[in-house]
C-alpha positions as CSV (number, residue, x, y, z in Angstrom):
1,X,-66.7,33.0,9.8
2,X,-64.7,32.8,12.2
3,X,-64.0,35.3,15.3
4,X,-59.9,35.7,15.6
5,X,-59.7,38.6,18.3
6,X,-62.0,38.8,20.6
7,X,-61.1,41.6,22.8
8,X,-64.0,43.3,22.3
9,X,-62.6,46.9,20.7
10,X,-64.9,50.0,21.1
11,X,-64.9,50.7,17.5
12,X,-62.1,48.6,15.7
13,X,-62.0,50.4,11.9
14,X,-59.7,50.4,9.2
15,X,-58.3,46.8,8.7
16,X,-55.0,47.1,6.3
17,X,-53.3,43.6,5.7
18,X,-49.2,43.8,6.3
19,X,-47.9,41.4,3.9
20,X,-44.3,41.3,5.4
21,X,-45.5,40.8,8.2
22,X,-48.4,38.4,8.0
23,X,-50.2,41.0,10.4
24,X,-53.7,42.6,10.7
25,X,-53.4,46.5,11.2
26,X,-56.4,48.3,12.6
27,X,-57.8,50.6,14.6
28,X,-59.7,51.7,17.7
29,X,-61.3,54.8,17.1
30,X,-62.3,56.2,20.7
31,X,-59.7,54.2,22.4
32,X,-57.0,56.0,20.8
33,X,-55.0,52.9,19.6
34,X,-53.6,51.4,16.6
35,X,-53.4,47.9,17.0
36,X,-51.3,44.5,14.7
37,X,-51.9,41.1,15.2
38,X,-49.5,38.9,14.2
39,X,-52.0,36.1,12.3
40,X,-49.2,33.8,13.0
41,X,-47.9,34.0,16.5
42,X,-51.8,35.6,17.8
43,X,-50.4,38.3,19.6
44,X,-51.3,41.9,19.6
45,X,-49.4,44.8,19.7
46,X,-50.6,48.7,20.3
47,X,-49.4,51.9,20.1
48,X,-51.2,55.0,21.7
49,X,-52.3,58.8,20.8
50,X,-52.9,61.6,21.6
51,X,-56.1,61.7,20.1
52,X,-59.4,59.2,18.4
53,X,-57.6,57.8,15.9
54,X,-59.6,56.7,12.8
55,X,-57.8,55.0,10.1
56,X,-54.1,53.9,9.3
57,X,-52.1,53.0,6.1
58,X,-49.2,51.4,4.9
59,X,-45.8,53.7,4.6
60,X,-43.7,52.5,1.5
61,X,-40.4,54.2,3.4
62,X,-41.4,52.0,6.6
63,X,-43.6,52.6,9.5
64,X,-47.3,53.9,8.9
65,X,-49.6,56.4,8.5
66,X,-52.8,57.5,10.4
67,X,-55.4,59.8,10.9
68,X,-55.5,61.0,14.3
69,X,-58.2,64.1,15.3
70,X,-58.0,66.3,12.6
71,X,-54.3,65.3,11.7
72,X,-52.2,63.3,8.9
73,X,-49.3,62.0,11.1
74,X,-46.9,59.7,10.2
75,X,-46.5,56.8,12.7
76,X,-43.1,55.2,13.9
77,X,-44.0,51.7,15.3
78,X,-40.4,51.2,17.5
79,X,-40.3,54.3,19.4
80,X,-44.1,54.6,19.4
81,X,-44.1,58.2,18.0
82,X,-46.4,59.9,15.9
83,X,-45.3,63.0,14.1
84,X,-47.3,65.0,12.5
85,X,-47.3,66.4,8.9
86,X,-50.5,68.0,7.7
87,X,-53.5,69.7,10.1
88,X,-56.9,69.6,8.2
89,X,-60.1,71.5,9.4
90,X,-58.6,74.0,12.2
91,X,-62.0,76.4,12.0
92,X,-63.9,73.3,13.1
93,X,-62.9,72.1,17.1
94,X,-65.7,69.9,17.3
95,X,-64.6,67.8,13.8
96,X,-61.9,64.3,13.7
97,X,-60.8,62.5,10.8
98,X,-62.9,59.3,9.8
99,X,-62.0,56.5,7.3
100,X,-58.9,56.7,5.4
101,X,-57.1,55.1,2.4
102,X,-54.3,55.5,0.2
103,X,-54.5,55.4,-3.2
104,X,-52.6,53.9,-6.2
105,X,-50.3,56.9,-6.7
106,X,-49.2,57.1,-3.0
107,X,-51.7,60.1,-1.9
108,X,-53.9,59.4,1.7
109,X,-57.4,60.2,0.8
110,X,-59.4,61.0,4.1
111,X,-62.5,62.4,5.2
112,X,-63.4,64.5,8.6
113,X,-66.8,64.6,10.3
114,X,-68.6,66.1,13.5
115,X,-67.8,64.5,16.5
116,X,-70.4,62.0,17.7
117,X,-72.9,62.6,20.2
118,X,-74.0,59.1,20.2
119,X,-73.0,56.9,17.0
120,X,-73.8,57.9,13.9
121,X,-75.8,61.3,15.8
122,X,-73.7,64.0,14.9
123,X,-74.1,68.2,14.0
124,X,-74.5,67.3,9.8
125,X,-72.4,68.5,6.6
126,X,-69.7,69.1,9.0
127,X,-66.7,67.1,6.9
128,X,-65.0,67.5,3.9
129,X,-63.1,65.1,2.1
130,X,-59.3,65.5,1.8
131,X,-56.1,63.7,0.4
132,X,-52.5,64.2,1.6
133,X,-50.1,64.5,-1.1
134,X,-46.5,62.1,-1.0
135,X,-45.2,65.7,-1.2
136,X,-47.1,66.8,2.0
137,X,-49.1,69.1,0.7
138,X,-52.8,68.6,1.3
139,X,-56.2,69.3,-1.3
140,X,-59.0,69.6,-0.3
141,X,-61.9,67.9,-3.0
142,X,-65.2,68.6,-1.0
143,X,-67.2,69.8,2.0
144,X,-70.7,69.1,3.5
145,X,-70.0,65.6,4.2
146,X,-71.9,64.0,7.1
147,X,-69.8,61.0,8.1
148,X,-66.3,60.4,5.3
149,X,-66.8,56.6,4.9
150,X,-65.7,53.7,2.7
151,X,-63.3,54.3,0.1
152,X,-61.5,52.3,-2.4
153,X,-60.5,52.8,-6.6
154,X,-61.3,50.7,-9.4
155,X,-58.8,48.1,-10.6
156,X,-57.9,49.8,-13.8
157,X,-57.7,53.7,-11.7
158,X,-60.4,55.1,-13.4
159,X,-63.0,55.1,-10.6
160,X,-62.9,56.3,-6.8
161,X,-65.4,54.9,-5.0
162,X,-66.5,56.7,-1.6
163,X,-69.2,56.6,0.6
164,X,-70.6,59.4,2.9
165,X,-72.4,57.1,5.3
166,X,-75.7,58.9,6.4
167,X,-77.0,59.5,2.1
168,X,-76.7,55.4,2.2
169,X,-75.2,55.4,-1.0
170,X,-72.2,53.8,-2.6
171,X,-71.4,57.1,-4.8
172,X,-68.2,57.1,-7.7
173,X,-66.1,59.5,-9.3
174,X,-64.4,59.9,-12.4
175,X,-60.6,59.9,-11.2
176,X,-57.1,61.0,-12.7
177,X,-54.7,59.1,-11.2
178,X,-51.8,60.8,-12.6
179,X,-53.6,64.3,-10.9
180,X,-55.5,62.5,-8.3
181,X,-58.1,64.9,-9.7
182,X,-62.3,63.5,-9.3
183,X,-65.1,64.9,-11.5
184,X,-68.4,63.8,-12.1
185,X,-70.5,62.1,-8.7
186,X,-72.9,59.9,-9.4
187,X,-74.6,56.8,-7.1
188,X,-73.7,53.5,-8.1
189,X,-75.5,51.6,-5.0
190,X,-78.7,52.8,-2.5
191,X,-78.6,50.8,0.7
192,X,-82.0,48.8,1.6
193,X,-83.1,49.2,4.9
194,X,-82.0,46.5,6.4
195,X,-78.7,46.7,5.2
196,X,-78.5,50.3,7.7
197,X,-75.3,52.4,7.0
198,X,-72.7,51.9,4.8
199,X,-69.7,52.3,6.6
200,X,-65.8,50.8,5.4
201,X,-65.2,49.1,2.1
202,X,-63.1,47.5,-0.2
203,X,-62.8,46.0,-3.7
204,X,-62.0,42.4,-4.8
205,X,-60.3,41.0,-7.6
206,X,-63.0,41.1,-9.9
207,X,-63.7,44.4,-9.5
208,X,-66.5,44.3,-7.2
209,X,-67.5,46.5,-4.0
210,X,-67.5,44.5,-0.3
211,X,-69.3,46.9,2.1
212,X,-69.9,46.5,5.8
213,X,-73.0,47.8,6.9
214,X,-73.1,49.5,10.8
215,X,-76.1,48.5,12.1
216,X,-76.4,45.6,9.4
217,X,-74.5,43.0,10.8
218,X,-73.3,42.0,7.3
219,X,-70.8,43.0,4.2
220,X,-72.2,43.2,1.1
221,X,-70.8,42.6,-2.3
222,X,-72.3,44.8,-4.7
223,X,-71.2,45.0,-8.5
224,X,-70.8,48.9,-9.0
225,X,-71.4,48.9,-12.9
226,X,-74.7,47.2,-13.1
227,X,-76.0,48.9,-9.3
228,X,-77.0,45.3,-8.2
229,X,-75.9,43.3,-4.7
230,X,-74.6,39.9,-5.7
231,X,-74.3,38.8,-2.0
232,X,-74.8,39.1,2.1
233,X,-72.5,37.7,4.0
234,X,-73.9,38.0,7.5
235,X,-72.0,37.8,10.9
236,X,-72.9,37.2,14.3
237,X,-72.5,40.9,15.6
238,X,-74.9,43.9,14.5
239,X,-71.9,47.2,14.0
240,X,-70.1,45.5,11.1
241,X,-67.6,48.9,10.1
242,X,-65.3,47.7,8.0
243,X,-63.5,45.1,5.8
244,X,-60.3,44.4,4.0
245,X,-58.9,41.5,1.7
246,X,-55.9,39.4,3.8
247,X,-53.9,36.1,4.9
248,X,-52.0,34.0,2.4
249,X,-53.1,35.1,-1.2
250,X,-55.4,37.7,0.0
251,X,-58.1,34.8,0.1
252,X,-59.1,35.8,3.5
253,X,-61.5,39.0,4.2
254,X,-61.1,40.5,7.3
255,X,-64.4,42.8,9.0
256,X,-63.8,45.1,12.3
257,X,-66.6,45.4,14.4
258,X,-67.6,48.0,17.4
259,X,-69.6,47.7,20.6
260,X,-70.2,51.9,21.5
261,X,-73.7,52.4,22.2
262,X,-74.8,49.2,22.3
263,X,-77.0,48.5,25.9
264,X,-75.9,45.3,28.2
265,X,-78.4,43.3,26.7
266,X,-77.4,43.8,23.4
267,X,-73.7,42.9,24.3
268,X,-74.7,39.8,26.2
269,X,-76.6,38.6,23.1
270,X,-73.4,39.4,21.1
271,X,-70.3,38.5,23.2
272,X,-68.0,38.8,19.9
273,X,-69.3,42.6,19.9
274,X,-66.0,44.4,19.0
275,X,-64.1,41.3,17.8
276,X,-62.2,41.2,14.5
277,X,-64.0,38.7,12.3
278,X,-62.4,36.6,9.5
């Protein structure tokens, strides 16, 4: 395990590998920045937006999409502009988007939560799960969400996996690729006490899930069919937030982390807190 970027982001999140540029995209939520780390030159470029930015994804026509505050936005890297595509939760001034990801048909799934007073401390059940369709209309799936988090799809695209962090559960839904509809919610894994809070998630080529455990300092590999934990990878920082595969052949895993909410002693013990790990 190597810390490839020791820039001590406040809350690094939403790592996405961009094959075309050999780069890792990610966001720093409270710093309102979208970052792009070039794995060859080791340089970082940043775009700053006008509200907390919680996820970023690749756009087929070029550039990126991002969830900024309660808005789905298109991000033009060249002129550093963000264009609003849709806004949600207009009646909830204290809400913001959290994690988001694009499904196999090009819909941008992302959920909301209330703004935290401290990490993982917030007014509960204020969030909802949404998806922005390629034609820019938005559908809402359900509400009563605490902290909308990790999401991904099974390899055959028939199951949608989803985490509401404070339920301490990884859930599955039946998923219809044609319509984007989800149904039949069930839990496929309940986190154990030392695993702490489930955060960002991704899937591997064997259809197993990898879940970053916030305050748990680890990424766990799960079999969603048996509900068993297959592997635990511990990191040198406690606030691990999300993970994705990348690099040549996608054989590397990148893990984001956070430092917000840590006391000075904790930061002394974990100098790489907020770094990006490979």
